[in-house]
C-alpha positions in Angstrom: 93.2 -109.4 0.1 95.5 -106.6 0.4 94.8 -103.0 1.3 96.3 -101.7 -2.0 93.9 -104.1 -3.7 90.7 -102.1 -2.6 88.6 -100.5 -5.2 85.5 -98.4 -5.0 82.2 -99.6 -6.2 81.5 -96.2 -7.6 83.6 -94.7 -10.3 85.0 -91.1 -9.5 84.1 -88.7 -12.2 86.8 -86.0 -12.4 85.3 -82.4 -12.1 84.8 -80.4 -15.3 87.5 -78.0 -15.5 85.9 -75.1 -17.7 87.4 -72.4 -19.6 90.9 -73.8 -20.6 90.5 -74.4 -24.4 90.0 -77.9 -25.6 86.9 -79.5 -26.8 84.7 -76.9 -25.3 85.9 -74.1 -27.3 87.2 -70.6 -26.3 84.4 -69.4 -23.9 83.7 -73.0 -22.7 79.9 -72.6 -21.8 80.4 -69.1 -20.0 79.2 -67.0 -23.1 81.1 -64.0 -24.2 82.3 -61.3 -22.0 80.6 -60.0 -18.8 80.5 -60.4 -15.4 79.7 -64.1 -15.7 82.3 -64.8 -18.0 85.1 -64.1 -15.9 87.2 -66.1 -13.9 86.2 -66.6 -10.1 83.0 -64.5 -11.0 79.9 -65.6 -8.9 76.7 -63.4 -8.8 75.0 -63.8 -5.6 71.3 -65.0 -5.9 68.8 -62.1 -5.9 71.4 -59.7 -6.9 70.0 -57.1 -9.6 73.2 -55.1 -10.6 73.2 -53.0 -7.6 69.4 -52.1 -7.5 67.1 -53.2 -4.5 66.7 -57.1 -4.5 63.2 -57.9 -5.0 62.3 -58.8 -1.7 63.4 -55.5 -0.2 61.2 -53.6 -2.3 58.1 -54.7 -0.5 57.3 -53.9 3.4 57.1 -56.8 5.6 53.7 -55.6 7.1 50.4 -57.3 5.8 48.2 -55.6 3.7 50.9 -53.7 1.8 48.4 -52.0 -0.8 46.9 -50.0 2.0 49.9 -48.2 2.8 49.5 -44.7 1.8 52.4 -42.9 -0.5 52.6 -39.6 1.7 50.6 -37.8 4.1 47.1 -37.3 2.9 47.6 -39.5 0.2 45.5 -42.9 -0.3 47.3 -44.1 -3.1 50.3 -46.6 -2.5 53.6 -45.7 -2.6 54.9 -46.0 -6.1 57.2 -49.0 -5.1 54.5 -51.0 -4.0 51.7 -50.1 -6.4 52.0 -53.4 -8.2 52.0 -55.4 -4.9 48.5 -56.9 -4.1 47.3 -59.5 -1.6 45.4 -62.1 -2.9 42.3 -63.3 -0.8 40.8 -66.7 -1.2 37.3 -66.2 -2.9 34.0 -68.0 -1.7 33.4 -71.0 -4.0 29.9 -70.8 -5.5 27.6 -73.6 -6.7 24.4 -73.5 -8.7 21.1 -75.6 -7.8 21.8 -78.0 -10.7 25.0 -79.0 -9.3 23.0 -80.9 -6.4 20.8 -83.0 -8.6 23.4 -85.5 -8.8 22.9 -86.5 -5.1 20.7 -89.2 -3.9 17.2 -88.1 -2.5 17.2 -87.3 1.2 21.1 -87.1 1.5 22.7 -85.1 4.0 25.0 -82.4 2.3 27.9 -80.7 4.2 30.9 -78.8 3.5 33.0 -81.7 4.4 31.2 -83.9 1.9 32.3 -81.4 -0.8 35.7 -80.8 0.7 35.3 -77.0 0.7 35.7 -74.5 3.6 32.8 -72.1 2.3 30.5 -72.3 -0.1 27.6 -70.0 -1.4 24.6 -71.6 -3.2 23.2 -69.7 -6.1 19.9 -70.2 -7.7 20.8 -71.1 -11.3 18.7 -74.1 -12.3 16.5 -76.1 -10.5 16.6 -78.5 -7.6 14.9 -82.0 -8.4 15.7 -83.8 -5.4 15.0 -83.5 -1.5 18.1 -82.8 0.2 19.4 -81.5 3.6 21.7 -78.6 3.5 24.3 -78.1 6.5 26.7 -74.9 6.8 26.2 -73.4 3.5 25.5 -69.8 2.7 22.7 -69.1 0.1 21.4 -66.4 -2.0 17.8 -65.2 -1.3 16.4 -66.8 -4.6 18.3 -70.0 -4.0 17.0 -70.4 -0.5 13.4 -69.8 -1.7 14.0 -72.5 -4.4 15.5 -75.1 -2.0 12.5 -74.8 0.4 10.1 -75.1 -2.5 11.6 -78.2 -3.6 11.0 -79.8 0.0 14.6 -79.7 1.1 15.5 -78.5 4.4 18.5 -75.9 5.4 20.4 -76.0 8.9 22.0 -72.9 9.5 24.5 -74.4 12.0 27.3 -76.8 10.9 
């Protein structure tokens, strides 16, 4: 075995030389004219033609919707009027949902894999269950207690 006989296991693919005529045609996949069609052109990520980058429009503070547009003005600044913080809503379940559980079962937030749940009074509860760590509407609480189920406020 000679050093001159060594060969790579992987074939080397030559880099595509763009913009020199040939099979690819006149513009070679760069489109016609414009900054990105020119030789050596590169537009940095986030560049918007000299305008502010999108992440520079919004302040770094939390709750940007509450920043006022000026002294004595409660409206958000024009630049920030489309920026809104999205808060997670509390998940709601109706009483009908709990009829699929077995009689006497202990129902917790961990069992449902939720952080916070409020139980509403739509439908009827036909089983006797034990609820731990939920929030209830006033009418749902009455229906649950009427069905013989128990409510434990603490987790």
